[in-house]
C-alpha positions as CSV (number, residue, x, y, z in Angstrom):
1,X,-18.2,18.2,4.8
2,X,-17.2,14.7,2.5
3,X,-14.2,14.8,0.1
4,X,-14.2,11.3,-2.0
5,X,-16.4,9.1,1.0
6,X,-14.2,10.7,4.1
7,X,-15.6,13.7,5.9
8,X,-13.0,16.6,6.1
9,X,-13.1,18.7,8.9
10,X,-14.6,22.1,7.4
11,X,-12.6,24.8,9.5
12,X,-9.1,23.5,9.1
13,X,-6.9,24.4,5.9
14,X,-7.7,23.0,2.6
15,X,-4.3,21.0,2.8
16,X,-4.6,19.5,6.0
17,X,-8.7,18.8,5.5
18,X,-7.4,16.6,2.7
19,X,-4.6,14.4,4.7
20,X,-7.6,12.7,6.9
21,X,-8.5,11.1,3.6
22,X,-6.1,7.8,3.0
23,X,-3.5,7.4,0.9
24,X,-3.3,11.1,0.7
25,X,-0.2,12.7,3.0
26,X,1.3,16.3,2.6
27,X,2.9,16.1,-0.9
28,X,0.1,14.7,-2.3
29,X,-2.7,17.4,-0.2
30,X,0.0,20.1,-2.0
31,X,-0.3,18.9,-5.8
32,X,-3.7,18.5,-5.3
33,X,-4.7,22.0,-4.3
34,X,-1.9,23.1,-7.4
35,X,-4.4,20.6,-9.5
36,X,-7.4,22.1,-8.5
37,X,-5.7,25.9,-8.6
38,X,-7.0,27.1,-5.2
39,X,-4.1,28.1,-2.3
40,X,-3.3,25.1,-0.1
41,X,-4.6,27.8,3.1
42,X,-8.2,28.2,2.4
43,X,-10.9,26.8,5.0
44,X,-12.8,23.8,3.3
45,X,-15.5,26.2,4.5
46,X,-15.1,28.7,2.1
47,X,-14.9,26.8,-1.0
48,X,-17.2,26.9,-4.0
49,X,-19.3,23.9,-5.4
50,X,-17.2,23.7,-8.3
51,X,-13.7,23.6,-7.0
52,X,-15.3,21.0,-4.6
53,X,-16.0,18.7,-7.4
54,X,-12.9,19.3,-8.8
55,X,-10.8,18.6,-5.4
56,X,-13.4,15.0,-5.6
57,X,-11.9,14.7,-9.3
58,X,-8.4,15.4,-8.7
59,X,-9.0,12.9,-5.1
60,X,-10.0,10.4,-7.0
61,X,-7.4,10.2,-9.7
62,X,-4.8,10.4,-7.7
63,X,-5.9,8.0,-5.4
64,X,-6.3,5.7,-8.0
65,X,-2.5,5.7,-9.6
66,X,-1.7,5.2,-5.3
67,X,-4.0,2.3,-5.4
68,X,-1.6,-0.5,-5.9
69,X,1.1,1.5,-3.6
70,X,-1.5,1.8,-0.7
71,X,-2.0,-2.1,-0.3
72,X,0.8,-3.7,-1.3
73,X,0.8,-6.8,1.6
74,X,2.1,-9.4,-0.8
75,X,5.4,-11.6,-0.3
76,X,5.9,-11.0,-3.3
77,X,6.3,-7.6,-4.1
78,X,8.7,-7.1,-1.4
79,X,10.3,-10.3,-2.4
80,X,10.8,-8.3,-5.8
81,X,11.5,-5.1,-4.5
82,X,14.5,-6.7,-2.1
83,X,13.2,-4.8,0.6
84,X,14.6,-6.5,3.8
85,X,11.3,-8.2,4.8
86,X,11.2,-10.0,1.4
87,X,14.4,-11.0,2.6
88,X,13.7,-12.4,5.5
89,X,10.6,-14.6,3.3
90,X,13.4,-15.6,0.8
91,X,15.9,-16.8,3.6
92,X,13.0,-18.9,6.1
93,X,13.5,-16.2,8.7
94,X,10.9,-14.9,11.0
95,X,9.8,-11.3,9.1
96,X,8.6,-9.2,12.1
97,X,10.8,-9.1,14.1
98,X,10.8,-12.2,16.2
99,X,14.1,-13.5,17.7
100,X,16.1,-16.2,16.0
101,X,18.1,-17.5,18.3
102,X,16.2,-20.3,19.9
103,X,13.1,-19.4,18.1
104,X,13.2,-19.5,14.2
105,X,12.7,-22.6,14.3
106,X,9.2,-22.7,13.3
107,X,10.0,-20.0,10.7
108,X,12.2,-22.2,9.1
109,X,10.1,-25.9,9.8
110,X,7.5,-24.0,7.6
111,X,9.7,-22.7,5.1
112,X,10.8,-26.3,4.6
113,X,7.6,-27.3,4.1
114,X,6.3,-25.2,1.4
115,X,9.4,-25.9,-0.6
116,X,9.3,-28.9,-0.3
117,X,5.2,-29.5,-1.8
118,X,6.0,-27.6,-5.3
119,X,9.3,-28.9,-6.5
120,X,7.6,-32.9,-5.7
121,X,4.4,-32.0,-8.0
122,X,6.8,-31.0,-10.5
123,X,9.2,-34.1,-10.5
124,X,5.9,-36.2,-10.5
125,X,5.1,-34.0,-14.0
126,X,8.2,-34.7,-15.1
127,X,8.2,-38.6,-14.8
128,X,4.7,-38.2,-16.2
129,X,6.2,-36.9,-19.8
130,X,8.6,-38.9,-20.5
131,X,6.5,-42.0,-19.9
């Protein structure tokens, strides 16, 4: 059976089947079951069409709310959260577990280049405004 475009095993319990959808974990699967008014231990193949439609709509709403959280790979997001990975980006250190004793020079050199580029263009803009 397909729920929200994902194939779910009809022989498993509902909450286990719904977990196969990307972005839905155990907690949100039980919330979806509670929202639709279905027992989580009922097998997916025993649900009627009306319940499946309401489950599909609830999945759509749940994933729309979680869409921002699912695909956050932006560096600015990590820096804003003060996440460890954002901290490593802020201080121009390798962010993916590379060693720093000998090989961090490449990451530091790239960070210096990135820092110089916007400042130079800002300084030119300030000089142009004064004249």
